[in-house]
C-alpha positions as CSV (number, residue, x, y, z in Angstrom):
1,M,-25.1,47.0,29.5
2,E,-21.7,45.5,30.1
3,S,-20.9,44.0,33.6
4,D,-17.8,44.8,35.4
5,S,-17.1,41.1,35.5
6,L,-13.4,40.0,34.6
7,I,-14.6,36.7,33.4
8,K,-16.4,36.9,30.1
9,I,-18.1,33.8,28.7
10,Y,-19.4,33.4,25.0
11,T,-21.6,30.4,24.4
12,D,-23.2,29.1,21.2
13,G,-25.0,26.1,20.2
14,A,-25.7,24.6,16.7
15,C,-27.6,21.7,15.1
16,S,-27.5,20.0,11.6
17,G,-31.1,19.5,11.2
18,N,-33.5,20.2,14.0
19,P,-33.5,17.7,15.5
20,G,-30.5,16.1,14.5
21,P,-26.8,16.0,15.5
22,G,-25.7,19.1,17.5
23,G,-22.9,20.7,19.2
24,W,-22.1,23.4,21.9
25,G,-19.2,25.7,22.1
26,V,-17.9,28.0,25.0
27,F,-15.2,30.6,24.7
28,I,-14.0,32.0,28.1
29,E,-11.8,35.1,28.7
30,N,-10.5,35.3,32.3
31,S,-7.7,37.7,33.2
32,G,-5.9,37.2,29.8
33,N,-6.4,33.5,30.0
34,V,-8.6,31.8,27.4
35,T,-10.4,28.5,27.8
36,E,-12.5,26.7,25.2
37,L,-14.9,24.0,25.8
38,S,-17.2,22.0,23.3
39,G,-19.4,18.8,23.1
40,R,-22.0,17.1,21.1
41,D,-25.1,15.1,21.1
42,E,-26.2,12.7,18.4
43,N,-29.8,13.7,18.3
44,T,-30.8,17.1,19.7
45,T,-32.2,20.5,18.9
46,N,-30.5,23.8,18.5
47,N,-32.2,25.2,21.7
48,R,-30.9,22.5,23.6
49,M,-27.5,23.0,22.6
50,E,-27.8,26.6,23.3
51,L,-28.8,25.7,26.9
52,K,-26.0,23.0,27.1
53,A,-23.5,25.6,26.3
54,V,-24.5,27.9,29.0
55,I,-24.6,24.9,31.5
56,E,-21.3,23.5,30.7
57,A,-19.8,27.2,31.0
58,L,-21.3,27.5,34.3
59,K,-20.4,24.1,35.6
60,F,-16.6,24.9,34.4
61,F,-16.3,27.3,37.5
62,T,-16.4,25.2,40.7
63,I,-16.3,28.2,43.0
64,N,-19.1,30.9,43.2
65,S,-18.1,33.3,40.5
66,K,-19.1,36.6,38.8
67,L,-19.5,36.0,35.2
68,T,-20.8,37.7,32.2
69,I,-22.4,35.4,29.6
70,H,-22.5,36.8,26.1
71,T,-25.1,34.9,24.0
72,D,-26.9,35.2,20.5
73,S,-29.9,33.2,21.8
74,K,-32.8,35.3,23.2
75,Y,-34.5,31.9,24.0
76,V,-31.6,31.3,26.5
77,M,-31.1,34.8,27.7
78,D,-34.9,35.7,28.2
79,G,-35.7,32.2,29.5
80,A,-33.0,32.5,32.1
81,S,-33.5,36.3,33.2
82,R,-37.3,36.6,32.7
83,W,-39.3,33.5,31.9
84,I,-37.9,31.1,34.4
85,I,-39.5,33.0,37.4
86,N,-43.0,32.2,36.4
87,W,-41.9,28.6,35.2
88,K,-40.7,27.9,38.6
89,K,-43.8,29.4,40.4
90,N,-45.8,27.2,38.0
91,N,-43.9,24.1,38.8
92,W,-42.2,24.2,35.4
93,K,-45.4,24.7,33.2
94,T,-46.0,27.6,30.7
95,A,-48.7,30.0,30.9
96,Q,-50.7,27.5,28.7
97,K,-50.3,24.8,31.5
98,K,-47.9,22.7,29.3
99,D,-44.6,21.4,30.2
100,V,-41.6,23.9,29.7
101,K,-39.7,22.5,26.7
102,N,-36.2,21.4,27.8
103,K,-37.4,21.4,31.3
104,D,-34.5,19.1,32.4
105,L,-32.0,21.5,31.1
106,W,-33.8,24.4,32.5
107,I,-33.8,23.0,36.0
108,E,-30.1,22.3,35.8
109,L,-29.4,25.8,34.4
110,D,-31.5,27.2,37.3
111,N,-29.6,25.5,39.9
112,L,-26.2,26.8,38.5
113,L,-27.6,30.3,38.3
114,N,-28.4,30.3,41.9
115,Y,-24.8,29.5,42.7
116,H,-23.1,32.0,40.5
117,D,-23.6,35.8,40.0
118,V,-24.5,36.1,36.4
119,S,-24.8,38.9,34.1
120,W,-26.4,38.6,30.4
121,V,-25.2,40.4,27.2
122,W,-27.1,39.6,24.0
123,V,-24.9,39.7,20.8
124,K,-25.8,39.6,17.2
125,G,-24.7,36.2,15.9
126,H,-22.2,36.2,13.0
127,D,-21.5,39.8,13.4
128,G,-17.7,39.6,13.9
129,I,-17.5,39.5,17.5
130,Y,-14.4,37.4,18.1
131,G,-15.9,35.5,21.3
132,N,-19.1,34.7,19.6
133,E,-17.5,33.7,16.5
134,R,-14.9,31.3,18.3
135,A,-18.1,29.7,20.4
136,D,-20.0,29.1,17.0
137,Y,-16.8,27.6,15.5
138,L,-16.5,25.2,18.4
139,A,-20.1,24.2,18.5
140,T,-20.1,23.5,14.7
141,S,-16.8,21.8,14.5
142,V,-18.0,18.8,16.8
143,I,-21.1,18.0,14.7
């Protein structure tokens, strides 16, 4: 279901090897204006880059905002909208009592999600959705 938010964010992460060099990309549409963000890490994983893209998108907005994040990462969307609740209750441990993978980024994301009003939309990757394709391009172009 699409949010009524006027600010649409598309995020993507990419990695050459897993682990290996990686990149993240963000495409933002806000009242007809477009902003593109990207960055890289020398030794990372695809999931870390997917998380980093969302984190950097949320950090871009310095005032509390209503945002719709479009992602092709079920890991990020399910983690942020469902799994994170129990992870926090269990002191960032999984149901198997192991540390949550990428705990540092999940904690950073959680703090940002508590600041903004975020709706999530899952999109199929490489399906011709312009914002998603652009975020993918931004992520892969910096690797």
